[in-house]
C-alpha positions in Angstrom: -16.7 -9.8 55.0 -20.2 -9.3 55.3 -22.7 -11.4 54.0 -20.5 -14.4 52.8 -17.9 -16.5 54.1 -14.3 -16.9 52.5 -11.6 -19.3 53.8 -8.5 -17.3 55.0 -6.5 -19.0 51.9 -9.3 -17.4 49.5 -8.7 -14.0 47.6 -11.6 -11.8 46.9 -10.6 -8.7 44.9 -12.2 -5.1 45.7 -15.1 -4.8 43.3 -16.3 -8.3 43.3 -19.9 -8.6 43.9 -21.0 -11.4 46.2 -24.4 -12.4 47.5 -25.6 -13.2 50.9 -24.8 -16.5 52.2 -22.0 -17.4 49.4 -19.2 -19.7 50.6 -15.7 -19.5 49.2 -13.3 -22.5 49.9 -9.4 -23.0 50.0 -7.3 -21.3 47.7 -10.0 -19.8 45.6 -9.8 -16.5 43.8 -12.8 -14.2 42.9 -11.6 -11.4 40.7 -12.8 -7.5 40.6 -16.0 -7.6 38.3 -17.1 -10.9 39.1 -20.5 -11.3 40.0 -21.8 -14.4 42.3 -25.5 -14.7 43.4 -26.7 -15.4 46.9 -26.2 -18.8 48.3 -23.5 -20.0 46.0 -20.7 -22.4 46.9 -17.4 -22.1 45.5 -15.0 -25.0 46.0 -11.4 -25.4 46.4 -8.9 -23.9 43.9 -11.6 -22.1 41.8 -11.2 -19.0 39.9 -14.2 -16.7 39.1 -12.8 -14.0 36.4 -14.0 -10.4 35.9 -17.1 -10.7 33.9 -18.2 -13.9 34.8 -21.8 -14.1 36.3 -23.2 -16.9 38.6 -26.8 -16.6 39.5 -28.4 -17.9 42.9 -27.5 -21.2 44.4 -24.7 -22.2 41.9 -22.4 -25.0 43.0 -18.8 -24.8 41.5 -16.9 -27.8 42.5 -13.0 -28.1 42.9 -10.5 -27.0 40.2 -13.0 -25.0 38.0 -12.0 -21.7 36.1 -14.9 -19.7 35.1 -13.7 -17.2 32.6 -15.1 -13.9 31.3 -18.3 -14.3 29.3 -19.5 -17.4 31.1 -23.0 -16.8 32.6 -24.6 -19.4 34.8 -28.3 -19.2 35.7 -29.7 -20.0 39.2 -29.1 -23.5 40.3 -26.4 -24.6 38.0 -24.2 -27.2 39.0 -20.3 -27.2 37.7 -18.8 -30.6 38.5 -15.3 -31.3 39.5 -12.6 -29.9 36.9 -14.8 -28.9 34.2 -13.3 -26.6 31.7 -14.6 -23.5 29.9 -12.9 -21.6 27.2 -13.6 -18.1 25.9 -11.6 -17.8 22.6 -12.1 -20.2 19.7 -8.5 -20.1 18.4 -6.2 -19.1 21.4 -2.4 -18.4 20.5 0.0 -17.1 23.1 1.5 -14.5 21.0 -1.9 -13.2 19.5 -4.2 -11.0 21.9 -7.6 -12.1 21.2 -9.3 -10.6 24.3 -11.7 -8.7 21.9 -12.7 -11.9 20.6 -14.1 -13.4 23.8 -17.3 -15.5 23.1 -20.0 -15.9 25.8 -21.2 -19.3 27.2 -24.8 -19.1 28.6 -25.9 -22.0 31.1 -29.6 -22.0 31.8 -31.3 -22.5 35.0 -30.7 -25.8 36.8 -28.2 -27.1 34.0 -25.4 -29.4 35.1 -21.8 -29.8 33.8 -20.0 -33.1 34.7 -16.8 -33.7 36.2 -14.1 -33.1 33.6 -16.4 -31.9 30.8 -15.1 -29.3 28.5 -17.6 -26.4 27.1 -16.3 -24.6 24.0 -17.2 -20.9 24.2 -20.0 -19.4 22.2 -22.7 -21.9 22.9 -25.9 -22.0 25.2 -26.4 -24.9 27.4 -30.5 -24.9 28.0 -32.3 -24.9 31.2 -31.9 -28.5 33.0 -29.6 -29.8 30.3 -27.3 -32.3 31.6 -23.8 -32.5 30.2 -22.0 -35.9 31.1 -18.7 -36.2 32.9 -15.9 -36.0 30.4 -18.1 -34.6 27.4 -16.8 -32.2 25.0 -19.5 -29.6 24.0 -19.0 -27.9 20.8 -22.6 -26.7 20.0 -25.7 -25.6 21.6 -27.5 -28.2 24.1 -31.3 -28.0 24.2 -33.2 -27.6 27.5 -33.7 -30.8 29.1 -31.3 -32.6 26.8 -28.6 -35.3 28.1 -25.7 -35.2 26.2 -22.3 -37.3 26.5 -19.1 -38.2 24.3 -16.3 -36.4 22.6 -17.8 -34.5 20.8 -21.0 -34.4 22.9 -24.0 -35.8 21.3 -27.6 -36.0 22.2 -28.2 -39.3 24.3 -31.8 -38.6 25.6 -34.0 -36.1 27.9 -33.7 -35.4 31.6 -36.1 -34.2 34.2 -35.4 -31.0 36.6 -34.1 -33.9 39.1 -31.8 -35.2 36.7 -33.4 -38.4 35.9 -34.0 -39.9 32.6 -37.3 -39.3 31.0 -38.9 -41.9 28.9 -41.9 -40.7 26.9 -45.0 -42.8 25.8 -46.7 -42.7 22.3 -48.8 -39.5 23.3 -45.3 -37.6 24.3 -45.9 -37.7 28.1 -43.1 -38.5 30.4 -42.9 -38.6 34.2 -39.8 -38.1 36.5 -39.7 -41.2 38.7 -38.4 -39.3 41.7 -40.5 -36.0 41.7 -43.6 -37.2 39.9 -43.3 -34.0 37.7 -44.9 -34.5 34.1 -43.2 -33.7 30.9 -44.3 -33.3 27.4 -42.1 -34.1 24.2 -43.1 -32.4 21.1 -40.9 -32.5 18.0 -37.3 -32.1 19.6 -38.5 -30.0 22.5 -39.3 -31.0 26.0 -41.3 -29.0 28.4 -42.6 -29.4 31.9 -46.4 -29.6 32.3 -46.9 -30.1 36.1 
């Protein structure tokens, strides 16, 4: 197993593409056709399906299934036991594999523990989905959403801190000192 580490209880199928420095922990399964970027950490009891794509430095915590059609940008965090779907109206007796809908997570996005992301939506860069939230729509970059269904609650910095904006639309991350601008319903980092 050149370039990555897998615990002896993990299963890595032939045909999986795994980047350098990836760590795959106990009882996890990486299927043929899965793509995992360099530096990722795959926790215990995780399944990465064929057709799933993880960028660089993605952290997948324990008990997460990343299904076909889920695409994570670099530096995404998937909290313990978060849930993805890939079909809107699943039925055991009806084959709907041709109806899989993609779910795209932008760079630096966080999905909290036990959150559910319904397929067919985009979670913007650096968005933060609170633990236990149920996402049934797109989430804007830098947005903080919570609840069931998930609702916008505010804005966060790239370090995950709540952003407060002054009258001119300027906000500063209390940890990094990075500056952000709010214009309409759009946040962008300016320094």
